[in-house]
C-alpha positions, 0 to 999 in steps of 0.5 A: 495484507494491506497495500501502499499508503494513501498519499504516497503518490508523491510524498512530499507533504508540502507538494501534495497539499499545494496541488490536492484541490488541483489534481483533476486538471490534465495539466497538474496531472502531467506536471506530476507525471513528469515530476515523478518519471524525470525529476525524481531520478535527478534529485536522487542522484544527491538524495537516493531514497528522496520522496519515497515510501518504504512499505516494511512488512514486519511480519507474515504471521496473521490471524486471518486466511483470506481468500486473496492473500499475497503476503508471505511471497518471500516466506521461506522456513528458518529466515528470521524476521527483521529484529527491532535493531534492524528495523530501527536502522532501516528507519534511519537510514530511510530518513537519511537517504531523504525517504518521506514515510514508512508504512507498516504492514504485514501479514499482521503488523500489529502482531509484532510487539514492538509496532508502537515503538517503531511508529513513534521512532518513524515519527521521531525522525520526520518520516510520515508513518501510516499502518495497514492492518486487519483491525483484530488488535486494535482497541480503544487503548491501542488506538490511543497508543497509536495516536500518542506515537504518531500515526498519520493514517490507519487502513483497515481492510474490509471485504464487504459491508455484510458482516457474514461475507466479510467473516467468511472471506476472512476465515475469522467469525467476528472479524467484521465487527472487530474491524468496524469497532477499530475503525470507530477507535481511530477515529475517536483518537484523532487518526484519519482511518481508510477502508482498504476494499477490493472492488470484484465483478460481483460487487459492481454487479450486486451493489456491494461497492455502493453498500460499502461506500455508504458504510465508509460513510457512516463510520467517516472513513475514506473508501480505498478501491483496490482492484483485484490483482492477479497475485498471491492466491489469485495468481493463476487467476484469469478471471479476477481482472476488471474489464475496461467496461467494469474499469469505468464503473469503478471510475464513475464512483469516484468522489473527491475526499470520500472515495479513491482508487488506490490513494486519495489523488485518484479520486476523480474519474479524469486522473490516471492510475499510476502504479507506485512502482511504475513511477518509483514512489515507494518500494518494498522491504519483506519481512526478512529485509529483501528490497523489491519494487512491490510486495507482489513480486518476488525478485529481491534487489538486496538484502538489508542485512548485506547491503546498504539500504540506498544502494539496494534502492539505487539498483532497483529504480535503475532497472526498467521496473515496467514498460510504458505500456503499463500503469495506467489502467490498474496494477501492472499484474493484470497487463498481458503485456507485464504477464508476459515478461514477468518471468524475465523480470523475476530473474536474479538481480544481477541479470 
């Protein structure tokens, strides 16, 4: 699965562009933090979804069998996925509530036959539409359709610069070449592309991360580094999180405009990592309509089929999602303090 879109750190385009070149300055970092933690709650009293990006899982179906897959947290047999009308209503409600963007993912979102229509509708409404995919279904024709629909960026997952290693990790022979071809097709169509890449212990030690950075440069893509997260099939893997030394090594490889950590504002070693859920800039919509703070957390604050989107979001953001001790050094799911209270967090939304 793909994680939140680059740029949703504060998804008001004019504001983002104005601060982009100064994002490493300590004063600007503090301003951004204050705006996200203090300013947004005030604005959202009038516009409940102001500045937010909805991460919409259209399906949990996928052609790959990834070792680290975190999709399908809510997977339950017999639950229908969101219909076309329900997705269209979600987009309209998101825009009406002041939302800024939507990021379609899964599973594999291109398995939803209406995906191009969803992107076109989001663009028509003025939402910034992005797509996270494994790239297997993107050919030249699909890239042209996505561009015409108004997609702002496409994120494609690659697990290694070595084709055999990527294919083994994904469980699909030939998937590396198809993903690389998809990146090229999107670039040829004028679509900005990002490579989603998990920076593991091995990749930091063996130079795999550097090899991926070189490949991203060759393909004209931003390399988006993702630290391994204790979620999905890695939920019980205590050996997965990077050490403080390894995180420093990851930060040392950040390059403005070329290599970022999570999203494009974090492309300088001195910029702190802020979890999207921690700063309430994004929220997740499951393929069945459940509203959660993060795709990796099972706690639902309401279902689109039962409560209005703005109401569910307000309930979610009123909850103390993460304490102040989490959110700066990587995903809170890797933080011992959050893991200790995760069971309490995932109790029913009415608690």
